[in-house]
C-alpha positions as CSV (number, residue, x, y, z in Angstrom):
1,M,-16.1,19.2,-39.1
2,S,-13.9,15.8,-37.9
3,L,-14.5,17.9,-34.0
4,L,-18.3,17.7,-34.5
5,T,-18.6,14.2,-36.3
6,I,-16.5,13.1,-32.8
7,C,-19.1,15.0,-30.7
8,L,-21.6,13.4,-32.4
9,I,-20.0,9.8,-31.8
10,I,-20.1,10.4,-28.1
11,F,-23.7,11.4,-28.5
12,D,-24.8,8.2,-31.0
13,L,-23.0,6.2,-27.9
14,G,-23.3,7.6,-25.0
15,F,-27.3,8.7,-24.5
16,T,-30.2,6.3,-25.5
17,H,-32.3,8.3,-28.6
18,R,-34.7,7.5,-30.7
19,S,-34.4,5.3,-34.3
20,E,-35.3,8.2,-36.8
21,T,-32.1,10.0,-34.8
22,E,-29.7,7.3,-35.4
23,L,-30.8,7.3,-39.4
24,Y,-29.7,10.8,-39.0
25,L,-26.2,10.6,-37.7
26,T,-25.4,7.5,-39.5
27,D,-26.2,9.7,-42.8
28,F,-24.3,12.6,-41.4
29,Y,-21.3,10.0,-40.8
30,L,-21.4,8.9,-44.1
31,I,-21.5,12.6,-45.3
32,T,-18.5,13.5,-43.0
33,L,-16.4,10.4,-44.4
34,F,-17.1,11.5,-47.9
35,V,-15.5,14.8,-47.1
36,G,-12.8,13.2,-45.5
37,T,-11.8,11.0,-48.2
38,A,-12.4,14.3,-51.0
39,T,-9.8,16.0,-48.4
40,I,-7.0,14.1,-49.3
41,L,-7.1,14.1,-52.4
42,V,-7.6,18.0,-52.8
43,R,-4.5,17.9,-50.5
44,Y,-2.2,16.6,-52.4
45,N,-3.6,18.2,-55.9
46,I,-3.5,21.8,-54.6
47,S,-0.5,21.5,-51.6
48,E,3.0,22.3,-53.2
49,K,4.5,20.9,-49.8
50,N,5.9,17.2,-50.5
51,F,4.7,15.0,-48.0
52,P,6.9,12.5,-46.8
53,L,7.0,8.6,-47.8
54,K,5.2,7.6,-44.8
55,V,2.6,10.0,-45.2
56,R,2.0,9.0,-48.2
57,I,1.0,5.6,-47.3
58,F,-1.0,6.3,-44.5
59,D,-3.0,8.0,-46.2
60,G,-3.3,5.8,-49.1
61,I,-4.4,3.4,-46.8
62,I,-6.8,5.6,-45.3
63,F,-8.0,6.6,-48.6
64,S,-8.7,3.0,-49.8
65,L,-10.9,1.7,-46.1
66,N,-12.3,5.1,-46.4
67,I,-14.0,4.7,-49.7
68,L,-14.4,0.4,-49.0
69,L,-16.9,1.3,-45.8
70,I,-18.6,4.3,-48.4
71,L,-19.6,1.3,-50.9
72,I,-20.1,-1.1,-48.4
73,R,-22.6,1.2,-46.1
74,L,-24.3,2.0,-49.9
75,D,-24.7,-1.4,-50.1
76,F,-22.7,-1.8,-53.5
77,L,-20.0,-4.8,-52.5
78,I,-21.7,-6.9,-50.0
79,G,-23.9,-9.0,-52.6
80,T,-21.0,-9.6,-55.0
81,F,-18.9,-10.2,-52.2
82,P,-20.8,-11.5,-49.3
83,F,-17.6,-12.1,-47.0
84,L,-17.0,-7.5,-47.2
85,A,-19.9,-7.9,-44.4
86,F,-17.3,-8.0,-41.5
87,F,-16.8,-4.5,-42.4
88,N,-20.6,-3.9,-42.3
89,N,-20.5,-2.5,-39.0
90,M,-20.7,1.2,-36.8
91,G,-17.6,0.4,-35.4
92,W,-15.5,0.7,-38.2
93,L,-16.9,3.7,-38.7
94,Y,-16.4,5.4,-35.4
95,L,-12.7,4.1,-36.1
96,A,-12.0,5.8,-40.0
97,L,-14.0,8.6,-38.5
98,L,-11.3,8.5,-35.5
99,I,-8.2,8.5,-37.4
100,Y,-9.9,11.3,-39.7
101,F,-10.4,13.7,-36.7
102,I,-6.5,12.7,-35.7
103,R,-5.4,13.2,-39.3
104,E,-7.1,16.7,-39.3
105,F,-6.2,17.4,-35.9
106,S,-2.3,16.6,-36.4
107,T,-1.9,19.5,-39.4
108,L,-3.0,21.9,-36.8
109,R,0.4,23.6,-35.6
110,L,1.0,23.1,-32.4
111,N,3.5,26.0,-30.7
112,F,4.1,27.2,-27.1
113,N,5.3,30.4,-26.1
114,R,7.5,29.9,-23.0
115,E,7.1,33.1,-21.6
116,F,3.3,32.1,-21.3
117,L,3.6,28.5,-20.7
118,N,6.5,26.9,-19.4
119,P,7.0,22.9,-19.9
120,A,5.9,22.1,-16.8
121,Q,2.6,24.1,-16.8
122,L,1.8,23.0,-20.3
123,F,2.3,19.2,-18.9
124,I,0.1,19.8,-15.4
125,A,-2.7,21.4,-18.0
126,S,-2.8,18.3,-19.8
127,F,-3.1,15.8,-17.3
128,L,-5.9,18.6,-15.9
129,G,-7.8,19.0,-19.4
130,L,-7.6,14.9,-19.4
131,I,-9.1,14.4,-16.1
132,F,-11.4,16.6,-17.1
133,I,-12.9,15.3,-20.4
134,G,-12.5,11.6,-18.8
135,T,-15.1,13.0,-16.0
136,L,-17.5,14.3,-18.4
137,L,-17.2,10.7,-20.6
138,L,-17.8,8.8,-17.5
139,M,-20.8,10.4,-16.4
140,L,-22.8,9.7,-19.6
141,P,-26.0,7.9,-19.2
142,K,-24.4,4.9,-21.4
143,A,-21.1,4.4,-19.9
144,T,-22.9,2.9,-16.6
145,Y,-25.5,0.6,-15.9
146,E,-26.9,2.8,-13.0
147,G,-25.5,6.3,-13.9
148,I,-22.4,7.8,-11.5
149,S,-22.1,10.7,-9.3
150,A,-19.7,13.4,-10.3
151,V,-17.6,13.2,-7.5
152,D,-17.1,9.3,-8.0
153,A,-16.9,10.0,-12.1
154,L,-13.8,12.2,-10.9
155,F,-12.0,9.7,-8.5
156,T,-11.8,7.4,-11.6
157,A,-11.3,9.5,-14.3
158,T,-8.2,10.9,-12.1
159,S,-6.9,7.5,-10.9
160,A,-6.9,6.3,-14.8
161,V,-5.0,9.0,-15.9
162,C,-3.0,9.5,-13.3
163,V,-2.8,5.6,-13.6
164,T,-3.4,4.6,-9.8
165,G,-6.1,2.0,-9.8
166,L,-7.7,2.8,-6.5
167,I,-11.5,2.7,-7.5
168,V,-14.7,3.5,-5.5
169,V,-17.0,1.7,-7.7
170,D,-16.6,-1.9,-9.3
171,T,-15.1,-1.5,-12.9
172,G,-15.8,-4.9,-14.6
173,T,-20.0,-4.4,-12.9
174,Y,-20.6,-0.6,-12.5
175,F,-19.2,0.6,-16.0
176,T,-20.7,-0.6,-19.6
177,S,-18.2,-1.9,-22.0
178,L,-18.4,1.9,-23.1
179,G,-17.5,3.0,-19.7
180,Q,-14.6,0.1,-19.4
181,T,-13.5,1.6,-22.8
182,I,-13.0,5.2,-21.6
183,I,-11.3,3.7,-18.9
184,L,-9.1,2.3,-21.0
185,I,-8.5,5.3,-23.1
186,L,-7.7,7.3,-19.8
187,I,-5.0,5.0,-19.0
188,Q,-3.3,4.8,-22.0
189,L,-2.9,8.5,-22.4
190,G,-2.7,8.8,-19.0
191,G,0.2,6.6,-18.8
192,L,2.3,7.9,-21.6
193,G,1.3,11.8,-21.6
194,I,-1.5,13.3,-24.1
195,M,1.3,15.7,-24.9
196,T,3.4,12.8,-26.1
197,F,0.9,11.3,-28.4
198,A,-0.5,14.7,-30.0
199,S,3.2,15.8,-30.3
200,Y,4.1,12.6,-31.9
201,F,1.4,12.4,-34.6
202,S,1.7,16.3,-34.6
203,Y,5.3,16.0,-36.5
204,F,3.9,12.7,-38.0
205,F,1.7,14.3,-40.5
206,R,3.5,17.8,-40.4
207,G,7.5,16.7,-40.7
208,K,8.4,19.8,-38.5
209,S,8.3,21.4,-35.3
210,S,9.0,24.8,-33.5
211,Y,12.7,25.0,-31.9
212,E,10.4,26.1,-28.5
213,H,8.3,22.6,-28.7
214,Q,11.3,20.9,-29.3
215,I,12.6,22.3,-26.2
216,M,9.9,21.3,-24.3
217,L,9.6,18.4,-25.2
218,K,13.5,17.0,-24.7
219,D,12.6,18.2,-20.9
220,M,9.6,15.5,-21.1
221,T,11.4,13.1,-23.0
222,N,14.4,12.7,-21.2
223,S,16.3,13.6,-24.3
224,E,19.9,14.2,-24.6
225,K,19.5,16.3,-27.8
226,I,17.0,18.5,-29.1
227,G,17.5,16.7,-32.6
228,E,16.6,13.5,-31.1
229,V,13.3,14.6,-29.4
230,F,11.0,12.8,-32.0
231,S,13.2,10.2,-32.8
232,V,12.9,9.2,-29.1
233,L,9.2,10.3,-29.3
234,K,8.3,7.1,-32.2
235,K,10.5,5.0,-30.6
236,I,8.3,5.3,-26.9
237,V,5.3,5.5,-29.0
238,L,6.2,2.2,-30.9
239,L,7.6,0.2,-27.5
240,T,4.6,0.8,-25.7
241,L,2.3,-0.9,-28.2
242,T,4.3,-3.1,-29.1
243,I,4.7,-4.6,-26.0
244,E,1.2,-3.8,-25.2
245,A,0.1,-6.2,-28.0
246,I,2.7,-9.1,-27.3
247,G,1.5,-9.0,-23.7
248,A,-2.4,-9.1,-24.7
249,V,-1.6,-11.7,-27.0
250,F,0.2,-13.9,-23.7
251,I,-2.7,-12.9,-22.0
252,F,-5.0,-14.2,-24.1
253,F,-3.3,-17.5,-24.4
254,S,-3.3,-17.8,-21.2
255,L,-7.1,-18.0,-19.7
256,D,-8.3,-21.1,-18.7
257,P,-11.0,-22.4,-20.9
258,G,-14.5,-20.6,-19.2
259,T,-12.6,-18.2,-17.5
260,V,-13.7,-15.4,-19.7
261,E,-16.9,-16.4,-21.6
262,G,-16.8,-15.5,-25.6
263,F,-14.0,-14.5,-27.7
264,L,-14.7,-10.9,-27.7
265,N,-14.5,-10.6,-24.2
266,Q,-11.7,-12.7,-23.7
267,V,-9.6,-10.0,-26.1
268,F,-10.9,-7.0,-24.9
269,F,-10.0,-8.7,-21.5
270,S,-6.5,-9.7,-22.7
271,I,-6.2,-5.9,-24.2
272,F,-7.5,-3.9,-21.3
273,H,-5.5,-5.9,-18.9
274,S,-2.0,-5.4,-21.1
275,I,-2.6,-1.8,-21.4
276,S,-3.4,-1.7,-17.7
277,G,-0.6,-3.4,-16.7
278,F,2.4,-1.6,-18.8
279,C,1.0,1.4,-17.7
280,N,1.3,0.6,-14.1
281,A,-2.7,1.4,-13.7
282,G,-3.9,-1.7,-11.5
283,F,-7.3,-1.3,-13.4
284,S,-9.0,-4.6,-13.8
285,T,-12.7,-5.6,-15.2
286,L,-12.3,-8.5,-12.3
287,E,-13.6,-7.6,-9.0
288,N,-11.4,-8.8,-6.9
289,S,-8.4,-8.2,-8.9
290,L,-6.4,-11.5,-9.6
291,Y,-7.4,-12.8,-6.4
292,E,-10.7,-14.0,-8.1
293,P,-10.9,-17.6,-7.4
294,E,-10.8,-18.3,-11.4
295,F,-7.7,-16.5,-11.3
296,K,-5.4,-16.7,-8.1
297,F,-3.7,-20.0,-9.3
298,N,-3.5,-19.4,-12.7
299,Y,0.4,-18.9,-12.4
300,P,1.7,-17.7,-16.3
301,L,-0.8,-14.9,-16.3
302,Q,0.4,-13.7,-13.3
303,L,3.8,-14.1,-14.7
304,I,2.8,-12.5,-17.9
305,I,1.0,-9.1,-15.9
306,V,4.3,-9.1,-13.6
307,T,6.6,-8.8,-16.5
308,L,4.3,-6.2,-18.0
309,F,4.3,-3.7,-15.4
310,I,8.1,-4.3,-14.6
311,L,8.8,-3.2,-18.1
312,G,6.6,-0.7,-18.0
313,G,7.9,0.9,-14.4
314,I,11.6,0.6,-15.4
315,G,11.4,3.2,-17.6
316,F,11.4,3.9,-21.6
317,P,15.5,5.4,-21.1
318,I,16.5,2.2,-19.4
319,L,14.7,0.4,-22.3
320,F,16.4,2.0,-24.6
321,N,20.1,2.0,-23.2
322,L,19.6,-1.9,-22.3
323,Y,18.5,-2.2,-26.1
324,K,21.6,-0.2,-27.4
325,Y,23.9,-2.5,-25.0
326,F,22.6,-5.1,-26.4
327,R,22.7,-4.3,-30.1
328,Y,26.3,-2.9,-29.5
329,F,27.2,-6.6,-27.5
330,F,25.9,-8.5,-30.5
331,K,27.1,-6.4,-33.4
332,N,30.7,-6.8,-31.8
333,Q,30.3,-10.5,-31.0
334,Y,29.5,-11.0,-34.7
335,A,32.4,-8.8,-35.7
336,K,34.8,-10.8,-33.7
337,L,34.0,-13.9,-35.0
338,Q,34.2,-12.7,-38.6
339,H,37.5,-10.6,-38.6
340,P,38.4,-10.2,-34.5
341,A,40.6,-7.5,-35.8
342,N,37.9,-5.2,-36.6
343,S,35.6,-5.3,-32.7
344,V,36.0,-2.2,-31.3
345,Y,35.5,-1.8,-27.6
346,T,33.1,0.4,-26.4
347,P,33.0,2.7,-22.6
348,W,30.1,2.6,-21.0
349,V,27.8,1.8,-23.4
350,I,24.9,1.0,-20.0
351,N,25.4,4.3,-18.9
352,L,25.2,5.3,-14.8
353,N,21.4,5.5,-14.5
354,T,20.9,2.2,-16.3
355,R,23.2,0.9,-13.8
356,I,21.7,2.1,-10.8
357,V,18.5,1.9,-11.5
358,L,18.4,-1.7,-12.8
359,L,20.7,-2.6,-9.6
360,T,18.3,-0.9,-7.3
361,T,15.2,-2.6,-8.8
362,S,16.6,-6.1,-8.6
363,V,17.7,-5.9,-4.5
364,L,13.8,-3.9,-4.0
365,L,12.6,-7.4,-6.1
366,L,14.7,-10.1,-4.4
367,A,14.4,-8.3,-1.1
368,G,10.6,-8.1,-1.7
369,T,10.2,-11.2,-2.6
370,I,12.2,-13.3,0.2
371,L,10.6,-11.0,2.6
372,F,7.0,-11.3,1.5
373,Y,7.9,-15.1,1.3
374,F,8.8,-15.5,4.8
375,F,5.9,-13.1,5.9
376,E,3.4,-15.0,4.4
377,Y,4.1,-18.4,4.3
378,N,1.4,-19.7,7.0
379,N,-1.2,-16.5,5.9
380,T,-1.8,-15.9,2.5
381,L,0.7,-18.3,0.4
382,Q,-0.8,-21.3,2.8
383,E,-3.4,-22.3,-0.4
384,H,-0.6,-22.4,-3.0
385,S,2.2,-24.8,-4.0
386,W,5.8,-24.2,-3.4
387,F,6.2,-22.9,-7.3
388,G,2.8,-20.9,-6.5
389,K,4.2,-20.0,-3.5
390,L,7.6,-18.6,-5.2
391,V,5.5,-16.8,-8.1
392,V,2.6,-15.2,-5.8
393,S,5.8,-13.5,-3.4
394,F,7.5,-12.2,-6.6
395,F,4.0,-10.9,-7.9
396,G,3.2,-9.6,-4.0
397,A,6.8,-7.8,-4.1
398,A,7.1,-6.6,-7.5
399,T,3.3,-4.7,-7.5
400,P,3.4,-2.6,-4.6
401,R,6.2,-1.0,-6.7
402,T,3.0,1.7,-8.3
403,A,1.8,-1.3,-10.2
404,G,-1.6,-2.2,-8.3
405,F,-2.3,-5.7,-9.0
406,N,-3.0,-8.0,-6.0
407,S,-2.9,-11.8,-6.2
408,V,-3.8,-12.2,-2.7
409,D,-6.5,-10.8,0.1
410,M,-4.5,-7.2,0.6
411,S,-6.9,-7.0,4.5
412,A,-6.0,-10.7,5.3
413,L,-1.7,-9.8,5.4
414,N,0.4,-9.5,8.3
415,F,1.5,-6.4,9.7
416,S,5.0,-6.7,9.3
417,T,3.9,-7.4,5.1
418,L,2.0,-4.2,5.0
419,M,4.9,-2.3,6.6
420,I,7.2,-3.4,4.0
421,I,4.4,-2.8,0.9
422,F,4.4,0.8,3.1
423,I,8.4,1.0,1.8
424,L,8.0,-0.4,-1.6
425,M,4.9,1.7,-2.7
426,W,6.8,4.7,-1.8
427,I,9.8,4.1,-3.5
428,G,7.9,3.3,-6.8
429,A,8.7,2.9,-9.9
430,S,12.0,4.5,-12.1
431,P,12.2,7.8,-13.4
432,G,10.8,8.4,-17.0
433,S,8.8,5.2,-16.5
434,T,4.6,5.1,-16.2
435,G,4.7,4.2,-12.6
436,G,5.3,7.2,-9.8
437,G,7.0,6.9,-6.2
438,I,9.7,8.8,-5.5
439,K,11.6,6.5,-7.7
440,T,14.1,4.0,-7.6
441,S,17.1,6.5,-8.4
442,T,16.1,9.0,-6.1
443,F,16.0,6.3,-3.2
444,A,19.2,5.3,-4.9
445,L,20.7,8.4,-4.5
446,M,19.6,8.4,-1.0
447,T,21.0,5.6,0.2
448,L,24.4,6.5,-1.1
449,N,24.2,9.6,0.3
450,F,23.7,8.2,3.9
451,I,27.1,6.2,3.2
452,S,29.2,8.9,2.0
453,L,28.3,10.9,4.8
454,A,29.3,8.1,7.6
455,R,32.5,7.4,5.6
456,G,33.7,11.1,5.9
457,K,33.3,12.0,2.2
458,D,32.3,15.1,0.7
459,R,30.9,13.7,-2.3
460,V,28.6,10.9,-3.6
461,E,30.9,8.5,-5.6
462,V,29.2,5.3,-7.3
463,F,30.7,2.9,-10.6
464,R,33.7,5.6,-10.2
465,R,31.1,8.4,-11.4
466,E,30.6,11.4,-8.5
467,I,26.9,12.4,-8.9
468,S,26.0,16.2,-9.2
469,D,25.2,18.3,-6.6
470,L,22.1,19.1,-8.5
471,S,21.1,15.4,-8.6
472,M,21.4,15.1,-5.0
473,R,19.7,18.2,-4.4
474,R,16.7,17.4,-6.5
475,A,16.9,13.6,-4.3
476,F,16.4,15.5,-1.6
477,A,13.5,18.3,-2.6
478,I,11.4,15.0,-3.6
479,V,11.7,13.2,-0.8
480,A,11.1,15.8,1.3
481,L,8.4,17.0,-0.7
482,S,6.7,13.1,-0.8
483,L,6.6,13.2,3.2
484,M,4.7,16.4,3.2
485,V,2.4,15.5,0.6
486,I,1.7,12.4,2.5
487,G,1.6,13.3,5.7
488,T,-0.8,15.9,4.8
489,S,-2.9,13.6,2.8
490,I,-3.1,11.4,6.1
491,F,-3.8,14.4,8.4
492,L,-7.1,15.7,6.6
493,I,-8.6,12.0,5.6
494,A,-8.2,11.5,9.1
495,S,-9.6,14.4,10.1
496,F,-12.7,14.1,7.8
497,D,-13.4,10.0,8.5
498,Q,-12.3,9.8,11.5
499,E,-14.0,6.5,12.2
500,K,-10.9,5.2,9.8
501,T,-7.9,3.1,11.4
502,L,-4.3,5.0,10.9
503,L,-3.2,2.3,9.3
504,S,-5.4,1.9,6.3
505,I,-5.8,5.5,6.0
506,A,-1.5,5.7,6.1
507,F,-1.7,2.8,3.1
508,E,-4.4,4.3,1.1
509,S,-2.3,7.9,0.9
510,F,0.7,5.9,-0.2
511,S,-0.9,4.2,-2.2
512,A,-2.5,7.3,-3.9
513,Y,1.0,9.7,-3.7
514,S,2.7,6.4,-5.4
515,T,0.2,6.0,-7.7
516,V,-0.1,2.1,-7.0
517,G,-3.5,1.5,-6.9
518,L,-3.7,-0.8,-3.7
519,S,-6.4,-0.6,-0.6
520,I,-7.0,-2.4,2.7
521,G,-10.6,-1.7,1.4
522,I,-11.5,1.8,2.7
523,T,-11.7,3.2,-0.3
524,P,-15.3,3.2,-1.6
525,H,-16.6,3.9,2.1
526,L,-14.3,7.2,2.1
527,S,-16.9,10.6,2.5
528,S,-16.7,13.1,-0.5
529,A,-13.8,14.7,1.5
530,S,-11.8,12.6,1.6
531,K,-12.4,10.9,-2.0
532,M,-11.2,14.8,-3.0
533,V,-8.3,14.4,-0.7
534,I,-7.1,11.1,-2.5
535,I,-8.0,13.0,-5.8
536,A,-5.6,15.4,-5.5
537,T,-3.3,13.3,-3.7
538,M,-2.8,10.9,-6.7
539,F,-2.4,14.1,-9.0
540,I,0.4,15.6,-7.2
541,G,1.8,11.9,-7.1
542,R,1.5,11.7,-11.2
543,V,2.8,14.9,-11.5
544,S,5.2,15.4,-8.9
545,M,4.9,18.3,-6.1
546,L,8.4,19.6,-7.5
547,T,6.9,19.7,-11.0
548,I,4.2,21.9,-9.4
549,L,6.3,24.2,-8.3
550,I,8.3,25.0,-11.0
551,A,5.1,25.6,-12.7
552,L,4.4,28.0,-10.1
553,L,7.8,29.7,-9.3
554,R,8.8,31.7,-11.4
555,R,12.5,30.5,-12.1
556,V,16.1,32.8,-11.7
557,K,17.2,33.6,-15.2
558,Y,20.3,34.9,-13.9
559,L,22.5,33.9,-11.5
560,N,26.0,35.8,-12.2
561,Y,27.2,35.9,-7.9
562,K,28.0,33.9,-5.0
563,Y,28.0,34.0,-1.5
564,P,30.8,33.1,1.2
565,Q,29.2,29.7,2.0
566,E,29.1,28.7,5.9
567,E,28.3,25.7,7.9
568,I,25.1,24.6,8.9
569,L,25.0,22.7,12.7
570,M,23.2,19.2,12.2
571,N,23.8,17.8,15.5
């Protein structure tokens, strides 16, 4: 019943219908809400299961909200309590029904047989399913002002789910509030992965999960232990929502008066750009992103957004490890002040992954900022003050690493600056993040391998640790596959759109594969065939070609032999 209600809400919001139909739909919503409220009572009176405290609190809040909405819709309370008229809005009714659907869906048992569907296949299928649903939703009559073609809807949905940001139509003027909300939901679900949300809510309400499911989630969340899977899931969801909420508040107060008209529009603008920023999506309701005349000199706003996409691109494992370190550091400092003898030194609280990612990220940001400042000082930075030049240079160095926002005219950049952006786009964000690219750790291992070979060493060492052969092989595979995919994309687009310059095509392909979203301006003018190539490139860049190969090829279960080793002539 809750699933049917969600379908009716989509019909209600997405299509134009008669007022009589609206009344019938509202009556059905109230019946569903009443059934959902009764379901909570029946579940607790009949079920022998002992529900956790957090579930009981959640159900209690939802039960109270449902009763309140039912009484308000039946005009029982507004006459006595006029302030409750705030809740007499269809939006609250839609929200309550959506929560009811999530509550009922989460009680289903999610078990996956690895013999039929391995984690890589399930991961890819979840993205394909989300893109398909997003495409259908964006084609709803009320999602756009003038309608949208199937190819453009598929392109936009893929760009949102793969958190890329490449657009064929302007998000702010082409899509209605409903369409922009659909894009925002696709960005959020695509940034963290639909399986992350589904698995977390399933465990939240059911309190248990199968062993197979936990093994699959261990690979997806980069957890060290199976027992930590749902703890990591909870941290990912809560950290994401917290950072996005704080970012939205800061963006709201950084807006100059008159730039966004209306309080609700300001709230939506802040939420949209906070989620888009943290998820490294690059979508904006502004036609020219932050290069709009009212925003390109708003340096506090640019610093807030750049902080969001750096945090989103640095990776959840790194953020968790940093939190663990600072917690250990302050706890140990407090122990030293209270009882010096009780302080305990713990080695390697900051693990090797964190050290490599932080060092690589810092070097890329610093070098990128300096080079952008140097090459664009008398070009796109000319109209800014000295402080503005620094902020815009920092923004320009950070955004190519899969963020996709722009605060300068991309088509006016010098050729040397574009070459720097090519490299930054290809490297991308860090592993376990919402960003794309070959990842900072892959680039670091590749660089360390060069140095190791040049020095005549037979192994790669860093920070007094030896890098495993498996990590080096994966790094080489990721680099090689990325160049193959990007090269194929450039070749196909150049064949379909021969009038486009090679530079603009290459920029588009690099941007699509690394899920960056930056463009020199050719995206809306591509042919349908080239758009399909970009769609495939964005998808491959989001799920990675290595994951696709793992999904397609049958894994070797036993390898109890070893052949003699031979040296291959290289140069």
